[in-house]
ROLUM-32130 format. One line per field, with one value per residue (C-alpha): residue number from 1; residue in three letters; x, y, z. Coordinates in nm, 3 decimals. Layout:
# residues N
i = [NUM_...]
aa = [ALA_...]
X = [X_...]
Y = [Y_...]
Z = [Z_...]
//
This chain:
# residues 349
i = [1_2_3_4_5_6_7_8_9_10_11_12_13_14_15_16_17_18_19_20_21_22_23_24_25_26_27_28_29_30_31_32_33_34_35_36_37_38_39_40_41_42_43_44_45_46_47_48_49_50_51_52_53_54_55_56_57_58_59_60_61_62_63_64_65_66_67_68_69_70_71_72_73_74_75_76_77_78_79_80_81_82_83_84_85_86_87_88_89_90_91_92_93_94_95_96_97_98_99_100_101_102_103_104_105_106_107_108_109_110_111_112_113_114_115_116_117_118_119_120_121_122_123_124_125_126_127_128_129_130_131_132_133_134_135_136_137_138_139_140_141_142_143_144_145_146_147_148_149_150_151_152_153_154_155_156_157_158_159_160_161_162_163_164_165_166_167_168_169_170_171_172_173_174_175_176_177_178_179_180_181_182_183_184_185_186_187_188_189_190_191_192_193_194_195_196_197_198_199_200_201_202_203_204_205_206_207_208_209_210_211_212_213_214_215_216_217_218_219_220_221_222_223_224_225_226_227_228_229_230_231_232_233_234_235_236_237_238_239_240_241_242_243_244_245_246_247_248_249_250_251_252_253_254_255_256_257_258_259_260_261_262_263_264_265_266_267_268_269_270_271_272_273_274_275_276_277_278_279_280_281_282_283_284_285_286_287_288_289_290_291_292_293_294_295_296_297_298_299_300_301_302_303_304_305_306_307_308_309_310_311_312_313_314_315_316_317_318_319_320_321_322_323_324_325_326_327_328_329_330_331_332_333_334_335_336_337_338_339_340_341_342_343_344_345_346_347_348_349]
aa = [MET_THR_THR_TYR_GLN_LYS_TYR_THR_THR_THR_VAL_VAL_GLY_SER_TYR_SER_VAL_PRO_ARG_TRP_TYR_GLU_SER_LEU_GLU_LYS_GLN_VAL_GLU_ASN_GLY_ILE_LEU_SER_LYS_ALA_ASP_MET_ALA_ASP_ALA_GLN_PHE_ARG_ALA_THR_GLN_ALA_ALA_ILE_LEU_ASP_GLN_GLU_LEU_ALA_GLY_ILE_ASP_ILE_ILE_THR_GLY_GLY_GLU_MET_HIS_ARG_ARG_THR_ASN_ASN_ARG_HIS_ALA_PRO_PRO_ASN_ALA_MET_LEU_ASN_TYR_PHE_TRP_GLU_LYS_ILE_PRO_GLY_PHE_SER_LYS_GLU_THR_ARG_PRO_LYS_PRO_ILE_THR_PRO_LYS_ASP_PRO_ASN_VAL_PHE_HIS_PRO_ALA_ALA_VAL_CYS_THR_GLY_PRO_ILE_GLY_ASP_SER_ASP_LEU_GLY_LEU_ALA_ASP_GLU_PHE_LYS_THR_VAL_SER_LYS_TYR_ALA_LYS_LYS_ASP_VAL_LYS_ILE_THR_MET_THR_GLY_PRO_HIS_MET_LEU_ALA_LYS_VAL_ALA_HIS_ASP_GLU_TYR_TYR_GLY_ASP_ILE_SER_ARG_PHE_MET_GLN_ASP_LEU_ALA_LYS_VAL_ILE_HIS_ARG_ASN_PHE_LYS_GLN_LEU_GLU_ALA_GLU_GLY_CYS_ARG_HIS_ILE_GLN_ILE_ASP_GLU_PRO_LEU_PHE_ALA_ILE_SER_ASP_ASP_LYS_GLU_VAL_GLN_ALA_ALA_VAL_ASP_ALA_LEU_ASN_LEU_ALA_ILE_GLU_GLY_LEU_LYS_GLU_ASP_THR_LEU_THR_GLN_VAL_HIS_VAL_CYS_GLN_GLY_ASN_TYR_ALA_VAL_GLY_ALA_ASP_TYR_ASP_GLY_GLN_ILE_GLY_HIS_ARG_TYR_PHE_ASP_THR_GLY_ARG_TYR_PRO_ALA_GLU_LEU_ILE_SER_ASN_ILE_ASN_CYS_HIS_ALA_LEU_LEU_VAL_GLU_HIS_ASP_PHE_ALA_SER_GLU_TYR_GLU_GLY_LEU_LEU_GLY_ASN_LYS_GLN_LEU_ALA_VAL_GLY_ALA_ALA_ASP_VAL_GLN_ASP_LEU_ASN_ILE_GLU_SER_ALA_GLU_VAL_ILE_ALA_GLN_ARG_VAL_ARG_GLU_HIS_LYS_TRP_LEU_ALA_PRO_GLU_GLN_THR_LEU_ILE_THR_SER_SER_CYS_GLY_LEU_ASN_HIS_LEU_PRO_ARG_HIS_ILE_ALA_PHE_GLY_LYS_LEU_HIS_ALA_MET_VAL_LEU_ALA_LYS_GLN_ILE_LEU_ALA_ASN]
X = [3.002_3.190_3.399_3.664_3.593_3.637_3.996_4.140_4.520_4.731_5.070_5.150_5.359_5.733_5.893_6.235_6.503_6.817_7.133_7.307_7.099_7.341_7.645_7.490_7.414_7.779_7.882_7.652_7.795_8.147_8.058_8.112_7.744_7.479_7.146_6.987_7.166_7.019_6.675_6.709_6.797_6.495_6.272_6.396_6.349_5.993_5.922_6.062_5.851_5.537_5.621_5.689_5.360_5.166_5.343_5.263_4.897_4.841_4.511_4.606_4.970_5.203_5.523_5.709_5.797_6.132_6.176_6.150_6.470_6.838_6.947_6.797_6.780_6.492_6.727_6.909_6.735_6.395_6.282_5.917_5.937_6.227_6.091_5.789_5.952_6.183_5.884_5.677_5.737_5.774_6.038_6.399_6.660_6.848_6.782_6.854_6.874_6.561_6.475_6.223_6.067_6.070_6.174_6.510_6.596_6.953_6.862_6.834_6.714_6.754_6.435_6.325_6.272_5.949_6.047_5.739_5.380_5.320_5.272_5.102_5.315_5.304_5.403_5.460_5.170_4.991_5.312_5.382_5.038_5.085_5.422_5.310_4.975_5.152_5.315_5.070_4.795_4.639_4.473_4.732_4.744_4.938_5.066_5.133_5.284_5.014_4.995_5.051_5.378_5.503_5.439_5.530_5.870_5.973_6.112_5.843_5.981_5.673_5.334_5.375_5.052_5.059_4.686_4.728_5.048_4.862_4.564_4.787_4.966_4.628_4.520_4.829_4.770_4.403_4.486_4.728_4.465_4.224_4.494_4.529_4.154_4.169_4.431_4.204_4.356_4.095_4.312_4.483_4.662_4.785_5.051_5.028_5.233_5.271_4.931_5.045_5.304_5.060_4.796_4.424_4.395_4.672_4.534_4.191_4.353_4.535_4.208_4.052_4.346_4.318_3.947_4.025_4.282_4.025_3.715_3.517_3.688_3.464_3.264_3.454_3.793_3.881_4.090_4.304_4.492_4.790_4.852_5.147_5.358_5.684_5.771_6.112_6.391_6.571_6.940_7.279_7.272_6.988_7.143_7.098_6.720_6.661_6.364_6.114_5.839_5.924_5.579_5.442_5.405_5.103_4.868_4.666_4.388_4.177_3.854_3.990_4.153_3.818_3.680_3.886_3.643_3.831_3.719_3.977_4.236_4.559_4.694_4.921_4.749_4.809_4.645_4.342_4.139_4.160_3.903_3.633_3.304_3.458_3.481_3.125_3.111_3.488_3.701_4.016_4.334_4.496_4.877_4.920_5.263_5.517_5.793_6.010_6.018_6.298_6.130_5.849_5.534_5.321_4.984_4.824_4.995_4.879_4.527_4.519_4.627_4.330_4.093_4.186_3.964_3.637_3.434_3.564_3.340_3.501_3.337_3.513_3.857_4.161_4.501_4.832_5.172_5.243_5.448_5.658_5.886_6.170_6.432_6.370_6.566_6.362_6.304_6.166_5.945_5.811_5.754_5.547_5.333_5.274_5.183_4.926_4.764_4.754_4.606_4.328_4.248_4.236_4.009_3.777_3.705]
Y = [-9.815_-9.623_-9.857_-9.861_-9.914_-10.274_-10.380_-10.059_-10.080_-9.959_-10.009_-10.146_-9.837_-9.854_-9.810_-9.902_-9.736_-9.641_-9.825_-9.491_-9.417_-9.629_-9.447_-9.109_-9.218_-9.312_-8.971_-8.809_-9.026_-8.922_-8.553_-8.510_-8.443_-8.302_-8.449_-8.179_-8.325_-8.667_-8.512_-8.346_-8.680_-8.841_-8.562_-8.610_-8.987_-8.923_-8.717_-8.997_-9.259_-9.053_-9.018_-9.392_-9.491_-9.245_-9.347_-9.709_-9.613_-9.704_-9.566_-9.492_-9.404_-9.323_-9.121_-9.451_-9.402_-9.272_-9.026_-9.307_-9.476_-9.396_-9.702_-9.961_-10.245_-10.324_-10.333_-10.231_-10.035_-10.142_-9.831_-9.932_-9.906_-9.684_-9.380_-9.379_-9.504_-9.201_-8.964_-9.114_-9.009_-9.314_-9.482_-9.425_-9.330_-9.656_-9.980_-10.335_-10.651_-10.864_-11.168_-11.077_-11.419_-11.775_-11.889_-11.714_-11.726_-11.618_-11.309_-11.000_-10.653_-10.333_-10.273_-9.964_-9.972_-9.843_-9.686_-9.476_-9.396_-9.337_-8.965_-8.775_-8.678_-8.558_-8.860_-8.654_-8.808_-8.483_-8.320_-8.629_-8.603_-8.235_-8.302_-8.598_-8.450_-8.132_-8.333_-8.620_-8.618_-8.938_-9.017_-9.032_-9.291_-9.248_-9.559_-9.612_-9.895_-10.043_-10.045_-10.420_-10.418_-10.103_-10.266_-10.628_-10.563_-10.317_-10.405_-10.319_-10.196_-9.998_-10.147_-10.517_-10.558_-10.544_-10.462_-10.136_-10.064_-10.097_-9.893_-9.597_-9.626_-9.646_-9.317_-9.142_-9.293_-9.192_-8.827_-8.828_-8.983_-8.704_-8.454_-8.636_-8.604_-8.234_-8.198_-8.376_-8.726_-8.992_-9.304_-9.438_-9.770_-9.948_-10.222_-10.525_-10.836_-11.012_-11.171_-11.521_-11.531_-11.408_-11.600_-11.533_-11.316_-11.089_-11.074_-10.977_-10.704_-10.585_-10.578_-10.371_-10.128_-10.100_-10.028_-9.756_-9.604_-9.568_-9.507_-9.197_-9.130_-8.993_-9.231_-9.122_-9.181_-9.522_-9.730_-10.029_-10.277_-10.455_-10.803_-10.997_-11.293_-11.103_-11.098_-10.954_-10.897_-11.183_-11.200_-11.214_-10.842_-10.882_-11.038_-11.392_-11.371_-11.525_-11.669_-11.741_-11.556_-11.465_-11.517_-11.807_-12.046_-12.241_-12.034_-11.757_-11.597_-11.467_-11.490_-11.246_-11.020_-10.989_-10.812_-10.502_-10.222_-10.114_-10.080_-10.317_-10.576_-10.610_-10.967_-11.193_-11.369_-11.718_-11.620_-11.448_-11.770_-11.761_-11.480_-11.658_-11.611_-11.370_-11.033_-10.910_-10.575_-10.525_-10.540_-10.744_-10.629_-10.938_-10.915_-11.064_-10.918_-11.120_-10.904_-11.210_-11.286_-11.088_-11.137_-10.916_-11.125_-11.089_-10.919_-11.255_-11.421_-11.146_-11.159_-11.537_-11.504_-11.276_-11.503_-11.799_-11.649_-11.696_-11.629_-11.271_-11.041_-10.779_-10.506_-10.648_-10.685_-10.458_-10.541_-10.481_-10.643_-10.898_-10.649_-10.337_-10.282_-10.109_-10.379_-10.431_-10.256_-9.969_-10.123_-10.440_-10.250_-10.034_-10.338_-10.508_-10.198_-10.172_-10.541_-10.486_-10.209_-10.426_-10.710_-10.473_-10.409_-10.783_-10.851_-10.561_-10.677]
Z = [-13.113_-13.382_-13.593_-13.864_-14.232_-14.351_-14.419_-14.276_-14.287_-13.997_-13.836_-13.492_-13.417_-13.467_-13.807_-13.945_-13.729_-13.926_-13.826_-13.793_-13.483_-13.281_-13.419_-13.344_-12.989_-12.936_-13.069_-12.813_-12.534_-12.637_-12.638_-13.012_-13.079_-12.846_-12.737_-12.951_-13.255_-13.177_-13.132_-13.473_-13.632_-13.464_-13.595_-13.950_-13.920_-13.802_-14.112_-14.329_-14.149_-14.208_-14.577_-14.619_-14.460_-14.671_-14.992_-14.914_-14.878_-14.512_-14.379_-14.016_-13.955_-13.667_-13.638_-13.631_-13.261_-13.389_-13.102_-12.845_-12.961_-12.959_-13.155_-13.387_-13.134_-12.902_-12.599_-12.392_-12.266_-12.392_-12.578_-12.556_-12.177_-12.085_-12.267_-12.037_-11.715_-11.725_-11.736_-11.453_-11.088_-10.867_-11.082_-10.980_-11.237_-11.188_-11.372_-11.265_-11.474_-11.498_-11.713_-11.978_-12.038_-11.903_-12.252_-12.213_-11.840_-11.908_-12.109_-11.888_-11.978_-11.776_-11.578_-11.388_-11.009_-10.855_-10.523_-10.445_-10.545_-10.915_-10.975_-11.251_-11.548_-11.906_-12.113_-12.427_-12.619_-12.697_-12.821_-13.033_-13.191_-13.267_-13.430_-13.641_-13.746_-13.862_-14.142_-14.195_-14.454_-14.315_-13.983_-13.703_-13.426_-13.103_-12.924_-12.555_-12.352_-12.130_-11.748_-11.725_-11.914_-11.740_-11.402_-11.469_-11.623_-11.351_-11.009_-10.751_-10.418_-10.317_-10.401_-10.339_-10.534_-10.912_-10.928_-10.735_-10.929_-11.260_-11.142_-11.058_-11.392_-11.570_-11.408_-11.546_-11.890_-11.881_-11.812_-12.105_-12.331_-12.237_-12.336_-12.669_-12.727_-12.651_-12.927_-13.175_-13.172_-13.256_-13.282_-12.969_-12.917_-12.604_-12.624_-12.392_-12.486_-12.149_-12.092_-12.190_-11.910_-11.643_-11.449_-11.495_-11.183_-11.306_-11.660_-11.526_-11.315_-11.627_-11.821_-11.542_-11.558_-11.936_-11.909_-11.656_-11.893_-12.175_-11.963_-12.055_-12.386_-12.659_-12.873_-13.183_-13.020_-13.161_-12.923_-13.010_-12.795_-12.947_-12.804_-12.940_-12.837_-12.859_-13.228_-13.158_-13.402_-13.568_-13.647_-13.481_-13.403_-13.156_-12.846_-12.969_-12.930_-13.266_-13.444_-13.169_-12.990_-12.633_-12.485_-12.688_-12.394_-12.512_-12.299_-12.460_-12.250_-12.540_-12.337_-12.078_-12.337_-12.512_-12.203_-12.283_-12.374_-12.685_-13.045_-13.194_-13.095_-13.296_-13.295_-13.498_-13.786_-13.646_-13.316_-13.468_-13.457_-13.075_-13.083_-13.279_-13.097_-12.842_-13.015_-12.977_-13.159_-13.151_-13.463_-13.512_-13.684_-13.833_-13.818_-14.163_-14.246_-14.047_-13.899_-13.832_-14.204_-14.368_-14.705_-14.834_-14.857_-15.166_-15.140_-15.221_-14.922_-14.687_-14.827_-14.781_-14.416_-14.362_-14.555_-14.335_-14.067_-14.254_-13.938_-13.939_-14.143_-14.372_-14.163_-13.858_-14.016_-14.014_-14.164_-13.989_-13.920_-13.648_-13.443_-13.491_-13.790_-13.604_-13.662_-14.035_-14.312_-14.451_-14.794_-14.637_-14.391_-14.674_-14.894_-14.625_-14.580_-14.955_-14.971_-14.693_-14.898_-15.211_-15.003_-14.893_-15.260_-15.330_-15.033_-15.104_-15.462]
//
């Protein structure tokens, strides 16, 4: 299996979203600006995100997922999901409230409604790759919400069986991944944070769907799966969801997750030890920069978080953050990326 170089640095996907996104969105809603104006702002923010990642020295970058957001909050609506729900036939245009986690039963997010069979669609991944790679000098990674999260968070009024629901979503994702390959993309990531609040049967069905989504990709197409416990934004501006991880329930099905046929798993540094003895020939990206810490960790701290997992060989280790950087001020997000790169230099010597 083709692998990454030791201590490769990468991002989870999202980058610091400017606070003025929300103001621009309101201007669009009030008819003062057009949707094209918002799209232009997103494009310019994408260019800035690329530049920041490259200046920091990150090895594998993204476009910061800037075009998937209209404000700098994770909800409502949940940008990670809504961007794709809107593109997939089978989901109605309406949303209904739904609790996101048992830890916050009174916190509801808008969720799409599946009213018919999932149809094929262009998810915009190939166009995203073409846009980002036009300006990037580094390797570009494209990220995609996984079939489990897309299905589990939605209201299901058609399938009545989450396994079949996920399989149909995986087929759509797979066709889009093949389009990405055709455009020359060799780094693909799928995001799946809900395994800890699902039973083993559901997690195994999700693993099967993920394997279907990446089945038959070329050997040199390096696939990653990001699994987190919901390191969402901290602070009073974020709906009161402050300072805890949504899906940290004490259950973590690492043995099942390890059956995903990907090249690398991206996990939080304090959950990396769950994979000892389970990785096989996969690599592990240690989320050593904590996105819930509003301070910039030193390179030594990040290096030490990686070193804690002595069972993990350098050739099997990547360095990343614990989750996306969208909610952090730009200077803090940039500082964390730079610290990750300096930590790589410490570890490699």
